[in-house]
C-alpha positions in Angstrom: 11.5 14.1 0.2 12.8 13.8 -3.3 11.3 12.6 -6.6 13.3 9.4 -6.3 11.9 8.8 -2.8 8.3 9.1 -4.1 9.2 6.9 -7.2 10.6 4.2 -4.8 7.1 4.1 -3.1 5.5 3.4 -6.5 8.1 0.6 -7.1 7.3 -0.9 -3.7 3.5 -0.8 -4.2 3.2 -1.3 -7.9 6.3 -3.3 -9.0 4.6 -5.3 -11.7 2.3 -2.5 -12.9 3.1 -0.9 -16.3 4.9 2.3 -15.7 6.1 3.3 -19.2 5.0 2.5 -22.8 7.6 3.8 -25.2 9.3 2.7 -28.4 7.2 -0.4 -28.5 8.2 -1.5 -25.0 6.0 -1.9 -22.0 8.1 -1.5 -18.8 6.9 -2.2 -15.3 7.9 -0.2 -12.3 10.3 -2.9 -11.2 11.9 -3.0 -14.6 12.2 0.8 -14.9 13.9 0.9 -11.5 16.4 -1.8 -12.4 17.3 -0.1 -15.7 17.9 3.2 -13.9 20.1 1.5 -11.3 22.2 -0.1 -14.0 22.6 3.2 -15.8 23.5 5.0 -12.6 26.1 2.4 -11.6 27.6 2.6 -15.1 27.8 6.4 -15.1 29.6 6.2 -11.7 32.0 3.6 -13.1 32.8 5.9 -16.0 33.9 8.6 -13.6 30.8 10.8 -13.5 30.7 12.1 -9.9 27.7 13.6 -8.0 27.2 17.2 -9.1 28.6 16.7 -12.6 26.3 17.9 -15.4 25.0 15.4 -18.0 23.2 16.8 -21.0 20.5 14.8 -22.8 20.3 15.9 -26.4 17.6 13.5 -27.7 14.2 13.4 -29.2 11.7 11.3 -27.2 13.0 7.8 -26.9 13.5 5.2 -24.2 17.2 6.2 -23.7 16.1 9.6 -22.6 14.1 8.2 -19.7 16.9 5.7 -18.8 19.5 8.4 -18.8 17.4 10.8 -16.8 16.5 8.4 -14.0 20.0 6.9 -14.0 21.6 10.3 -13.8 19.5 11.3 -10.8 20.3 8.1 -9.0 24.0 8.7 -9.6 23.7 12.3 -8.2 24.3 13.9 -11.5 22.6 17.1 -12.7 20.6 16.6 -15.9 20.8 19.3 -18.5 17.9 18.6 -21.1 18.9 20.2 -24.4 16.3 21.1 -27.0 16.8 18.8 -30.0 16.0 21.7 -32.3 19.1 23.4 -31.2 22.1 23.3 -33.5 25.7 24.3 -33.2 25.7 27.7 -31.4 22.5 27.3 -29.4 23.5 23.9 -28.1 27.1 24.9 -27.4 25.9 27.9 -25.3 24.0 25.5 -23.1 26.8 23.0 -22.8 29.5 25.7 -22.2 27.5 27.5 -19.5 26.6 24.3 -17.7 30.1 22.8 -18.2 28.6 19.4 -19.1 30.8 16.4 -18.6 28.8 14.1 -21.0 26.1 14.4 -23.7 23.7 11.6 -24.3 22.7 11.7 -28.0 21.9 9.7 -31.1 21.9 9.8 -34.9 22.0 13.2 -36.6 22.0 14.9 -33.2 25.1 13.0 -32.1 26.8 14.0 -35.3 25.9 17.6 -34.7 27.3 17.4 -31.2 30.5 15.8 -32.5 31.1 18.8 -34.7 31.5 21.0 -31.7 34.2 21.1 -29.1 32.2 18.6 -27.0 32.6 15.8 -29.5 34.6 13.5 -27.2 31.9 13.8 -24.5 29.1 12.3 -26.6 27.5 9.1 -25.2 25.5 7.2 -27.7 21.9 6.5 -26.8 22.4 2.9 -28.0 25.1 2.5 -25.3 22.7 3.7 -22.6 20.2 1.1 -23.8 22.8 -1.6 -23.7 23.8 -0.6 -20.2 20.1 -0.4 -19.1 19.5 -4.0 -20.3 22.6 -5.9 -19.1 25.1 -3.9 -17.1 26.1 -5.9 -13.9 25.7 -3.5 -10.9 28.7 -3.9 -8.7 27.9 -5.1 -5.1 29.8 -2.2 -3.7 27.9 0.5 -5.7 25.6 2.7 -3.6 23.0 5.1 -4.9 23.6 8.8 -4.3 21.6 10.1 -1.3 20.0 13.2 -2.7 18.8 15.9 -0.4 15.7 18.1 -1.1 17.9 21.1 -2.0 20.3 19.1 -4.2 20.1 20.3 -7.8 18.5 17.7 -10.0 18.1 19.7 -13.3 19.5 22.7 -15.0 17.0 23.7 -17.7 18.0 26.6 -19.9 15.4 29.2 -20.6 14.6 30.0 -24.3 16.8 33.1 -24.3 14.3 35.1 -26.4 15.4 38.3 -24.5 19.1 37.6 -24.4 21.6 34.8 -23.6 19.8 31.7 -22.2 20.0 31.2 -18.4 20.2 27.9 -16.6 17.5 27.5 -14.1 18.6 25.2 -11.2 15.7 22.9 -10.2 16.2 21.1 -6.9 14.8 17.6 -6.0 12.5 19.4 -3.6 10.8 21.3 -6.5 10.3 18.1 -8.5 8.8 16.2 -5.6 6.6 19.1 -4.4 5.2 19.8 -7.9 4.4 16.2 -8.7 2.6 15.7 -5.3 0.6 18.9 -5.8 -0.4 18.0 -9.4 -1.4 14.5 -8.3 -3.6 15.9 -5.6 -5.2 18.7 -7.6 -6.1 16.6 -10.6 -7.2 13.6 -8.7 -4.6 11.3 -10.3 -5.5 7.7 -9.8 -3.3 4.5 -9.9 -5.3 3.1 -12.8 -4.9 6.3 -14.9 -3.3 6.0 -18.3 -1.7 9.2 -19.6 -0.8 9.6 -23.3 1.5 12.4 -24.4 3.6 13.5 -27.4 5.2 16.3 -25.5 9.0 16.7 -25.8 10.8 15.4 -22.7 13.4 18.1 -22.8 10.7 20.5 -21.5 9.2 20.5 -18.0 5.7 19.9 -19.4 6.7 16.4 -20.7 9.5 15.6 -18.3 8.0 16.7 -15.0 4.3 17.3 -15.2 3.7 14.2 -17.2 6.5 11.7 -16.6 7.5 12.8 -13.1 4.0 12.9 -11.7 3.1 9.5 -13.3 6.1 7.8 -11.6 5.2 9.4 -8.3 1.6 8.3 -8.7 2.3 4.7 -9.7 0.2 4.9 -12.9 1.0 4.5 -16.6 2.4 6.9 -19.1 2.5 6.3 -22.9 5.0 8.5 -24.7 5.1 9.1 -28.4 8.1 10.4 -30.3 6.2 13.2 -32.0 2.6 14.4 -32.3 0.3 13.3 -35.1 -3.4 14.0 -34.5 -4.7 10.9 -36.4 -2.2 8.6 -34.6 -3.0 10.2 -31.2 -6.7 9.7 -31.6 -6.1 6.0 -32.4 -3.6 5.7 -29.5 -6.0 7.1 -27.0 -8.6 4.5 -27.9 -6.1 1.6 -28.1 -4.5 2.3 -24.8 -7.8 3.1 -23.1 -6.3 6.4 -22.0 -7.9 8.4 -19.2 -5.7 11.6 -19.6 -4.1 13.6 -22.4 -1.7 16.5 -21.9 -1.0 18.8 -24.8 -0.3 22.3 -26.1 -3.0 24.5 -27.8 -1.8 23.6 -31.3 -2.4 19.9 -30.6 -6.0 20.6 -29.6 -6.5 22.5 -32.8 -5.2 19.5 -34.8 -7.3 17.0 -32.8 -10.4 19.1 -33.6 -9.4 19.1 -37.3 -9.0 15.3 -37.4 -11.9 14.1 -35.3 -14.3 14.1 -38.2 -17.5 12.2 -37.6 -15.9 9.6 -35.2 -16.8 9.3 -31.6 -14.4 11.3 -29.4 -12.2 9.3 -27.0 -13.8 9.0 -23.5 -11.0 10.5 -21.3 -11.6 11.9 -17.9 -9.1 14.8 -18.2 -7.7 16.9 -21.0 -5.0 19.4 -19.9 -3.5 22.3 -21.9 -0.5 24.3 -21.1 2.8 25.9 -22.3 0.9 28.5 -24.3 -2.4 30.4 -24.1 -5.4 28.4 -25.2 -8.0 30.6 -27.1 -11.5 30.7 -25.8 -12.7 29.7 -29.3 -10.7 26.4 -29.3 -11.9 25.8 -25.7 -15.5 26.2 -26.8 -15.1 24.1 -30.0 -13.5 21.3 -28.0 -16.3 21.3 -25.5 -18.9 21.1 -28.3 -17.2 18.3 -30.3 -15.6 16.3 -27.5 -18.2 16.9 -24.8 -15.5 17.8 -22.2 -13.9 21.0 -20.9 -10.1 21.4 -21.3 -8.4 22.2 -18.0 -5.9 25.0 -18.5 -3.0 25.5 -16.1 0.1 27.6 -15.8 3.7 26.9 -15.0 7.2 27.9 -15.9 10.6 26.4 -16.0 11.5 28.2 -12.8 8.3 27.2 -10.9 7.2 23.9 -12.4 3.4 23.8 -12.0 1.9 26.7 -9.9 -1.7 27.6 -11.1 -4.6 25.4 -12.3 -8.2 25.6 -13.1 -10.3 23.6 -10.6 -10.6 19.9 -11.4 -14.2 19.9 -10.2 -14.9 23.2 -12.0 -15.8 25.7 -13.0 -13.1 25.7 -15.7 -12.9 29.2 -17.2 -11.7 29.7 -20.7 -8.8 32.2 -20.9 -8.0 31.8 -17.2 -5.3 29.6 -15.6 -7.0 29.2 -12.2 -5.7 29.3 -8.7 -2.6 28.1 -7.0 -1.8 24.4 -6.6 -1.7 23.0 -3.0 1.3 24.5 -1.2 1.8 27.3 -3.7 1.0 31.0 -3.2 0.6 33.7 -5.9 0.2 37.5 -5.9 0.1 40.4 -8.3 2.6 43.2 -7.8 3.4 46.5 -9.4 6.3 45.8 -11.8 8.3 48.8 -10.7 7.7 49.2 -7.0 6.9 45.6 -6.1 3.9 46.7 -4.1 0.9 44.3 -3.9 -2.0 45.3 -6.2 -5.7 45.0 -5.6 -7.8 42.3 -7.1 -8.6 43.1 -10.8 -5.5 45.2 -11.3 -2.9 44.1 -13.9 0.6 43.6 -12.6 3.4 41.1 -12.5 2.6 37.6 -11.3 4.8 36.4 -8.4 5.0 32.8 -7.1 6.1 31.4 -3.8 6.3 27.7 -2.7 8.5 24.6 -2.5 8.1 24.2 -6.3 10.2 27.3 -7.1 13.7 26.9 -8.4 17.0 27.7 -6.5 18.3 30.3 -8.9 20.3 30.6 -12.2 23.4 28.6 -12.5 26.5 30.7 -11.8 24.5 33.9 -12.5 24.0 35.7 -9.1 22.9 38.9 -10.9 20.1 37.3 -12.8 19.1 35.3 -9.7 18.8 38.4 -7.5 16.7 40.1 -10.2 14.4 37.1 -10.4 13.2 37.4 -6.8 11.2 39.8 -4.7 11.7 39.5 -0.9 8.7 40.4 1.3 8.6 41.7 4.8 8.6 38.2 6.2 11.8 37.3 4.3 10.1 35.0 1.8 11.5 35.1 -1.7 8.8 35.4 -4.5 9.7 34.5 -8.0 9.0 37.3 -10.5 7.5 35.5 -13.4 7.7 38.3 -15.9 4.1 37.5 -16.9 1.4 40.2 -16.6 -1.7 38.9 -14.9 -4.9 39.8 -13.0 -6.9 38.1 -10.3 -10.6 38.1 -10.9 -12.4 39.1 -7.7 -15.4 36.8 -8.3 -13.9 33.6 -9.5 -10.6 34.0 -7.7 -8.9 32.8 -10.9 -5.8 34.3 -12.4 -5.6 35.2 -16.1 -2.4 35.9 -18.0 -2.6 39.0 -20.1 0.9 39.1 -21.6 4.6 39.2 -20.9 6.1 42.2 -19.1 8.7 42.6 -21.8 5.9 42.4 -24.5 3.8 45.2 -22.9 3.3 48.1 -25.3 3.4 51.6 -23.9 1.5 53.8 -26.4 1.3 57.5 -25.6 1.7 56.7 -21.9 -1.0 54.0 -21.8 -0.2 50.4 -21.0 -1.4 48.0 -23.8 -1.5 44.3 -23.1 -1.2 42.3 -26.4 -3.2 39.3 -25.1 -6.3 41.5 -24.6 -6.2 42.5 -28.2 -5.4 39.0 -29.5 -8.4 37.5 -27.7 -10.7 40.0 -29.6 -9.0 39.4 -32.9 -9.2 35.6 -32.4 -13.0 35.9 -31.8 -13.5 37.5 -35.3 -15.0 35.2 -37.9 -12.3 33.6 -40.1 -9.4 34.2 -37.9 -7.3 31.2 -36.9 -4.8 33.0 -34.6 -3.1 36.3 -34.0 -0.2 37.9 -32.4 0.2 41.6 -31.4 3.6 43.2 -31.2 4.9 46.8 -30.8 5.5 49.0 -33.8 7.7 52.1 -33.2 6.0 55.4 -33.9 7.4 58.9 -33.4 4.3 60.4 -31.8 3.3 57.7 -29.4 6.5 55.8 -28.9 4.8 52.4 -29.7 1.6 51.4 -31.3 0.1 47.8 -31.6 0.7 45.9 -34.9 -1.3 42.7 -35.4 -0.2 39.6 -37.3 -3.2 37.5 -38.3 -3.4 34.0 -39.7 -6.8 33.4 -41.3 -8.5 30.0 -41.4 -7.6 28.0 -44.6 -9.4 29.4 -47.7 -10.8 32.4 -45.8 -10.2 36.1 -46.6 -10.5 38.3 -43.6 -11.7 41.9 -44.3 -9.3 44.3 -42.6 -11.8 47.1 -42.3 -14.5 44.8 -40.8 -11.9 43.5 -38.3 -10.8 47.0 -37.3 -14.5 48.0 -36.8 -15.0 44.9 -34.7 -12.1 45.9 -32.5 -13.1 49.6 -32.2 -16.4 48.5 -30.8 -14.8 46.4 -28.1 -11.5 47.9 -27.0 -10.1 51.4 -26.4 -9.0 53.3 -29.4 -5.3 53.4 -28.4 -5.4 49.5 -28.3 -6.7 49.1 -31.9 -3.7 48.0 -34.1 -2.3 50.6 -36.3 -1.6 48.0 -38.9 -2.7 44.4 -39.7 -0.4 42.0 -41.6 -1.6 38.6 -42.7 0.5 35.4 -42.6 -0.4 31.9 -43.6 0.7 30.7 -40.2 2.4 32.3 -37.2 5.9 31.2 -36.1 6.1 29.0 -33.1 8.8 27.4 -30.9 9.2 23.7 -30.1 6.5 23.9 -27.3 3.9 25.6 -29.5 4.4 29.1 -28.1 4.1 32.1 -30.4 7.6 33.2 -31.4 7.1 36.9 -31.1 10.8 37.8 -31.4 10.7 36.5 -34.9 7.7 38.7 -35.6 9.5 41.7 -34.2 12.5 41.0 -36.4 10.1 40.9 -39.4 9.0 44.4 -38.5 12.5 45.7 -38.1 13.5 44.2 -41.5 10.5 45.7 -43.4 
């Protein structure tokens, strides 16, 4: 089945129930379906044919949801574009995807019009007008999507080279939403609040997609503000919140002496959540954050158990219908429990390949003896033999090889983050003639705190092998992050190269 098939079931059963709260509007399932039908029919009338690519270059707003659902109904392939992208970054995405239209607004639309794609811009206001009043022709018919039909092309961050467009089929959207609904015991009366950007799978698929499949309610904010979010959670009587680690840090800072919101589920993803933040949240909010793991190419694939235990620093076990394994990054051979290797994922949630890039597609998969293609995540992980939970220890391309020893930055970062006064850290390789590479640590202290370097290094020497202890520690007020709150290590590496 497709995501639209499952959404249709929610419309049939919950037509008058509130589906979406956004931009001051409260839209029922029936209203959201009708709006998406109008947009789909209008796009078709404008000459957009099934298979054409439509970029959505917007911050969170109602037009994003209308354009997304309308495009899927018309058989178009949606290309979400990071609103932080400017000129070159955006043009690379639109050129590679060969987009026919770009839904945008305001300053972003002005940016798009400066490029060679200016004539293809569709104003968000026009999408809203269409969603409200366009008369659907009697002869118009919704596109009959198949499970393998591509629904999305989402471009990877491109931190290791030119961005690649991951083709996400309808099958992956439906399978991931159904698995998340089952694993997290999603209920029809749940109210989910988010301020996650919809251009990313965390907001678009894990939050919005699963809500629409489930027949419950989602409240979407344009951007995150901790004070406003705490008030929103109370006002909307929310039962769930999805966020990135930085959001949880801000919520802890703003809670003060007030009573924490009584939600049944707090979920963190898109970046590693420190054990310290996990513990502080449990202490102040009285609940344990559920950490999970996913990727653009796999949607959601690993999760801590809803019923517990929830293990800080671990991302749990596979969602229903998903399988995972750890392999040697060179030979591809399966590794024993407890060994560190590359995490590979198999299941209906996995993407089809990279758009018009057969070489990158071939490199992204490992085929086993049974002919099954496993996605090579590029993440280094280990499976704990006792808990059967996976833990991510770093990126394969971030692994430091020091004097022939493998050094996993995440292992060092966890020990640094546990040191008093440290807010967060990032470990990157520093070139050295004798060992090839040695670890270098960037550390952001808590506000007003001075961290003693020698005491920190002594702390590390007592806990990790000598070759893992950073050769140098550099302090920054804050660490650079991308739009999803992930540490921007390429920027840190460039800082080293420029010093």
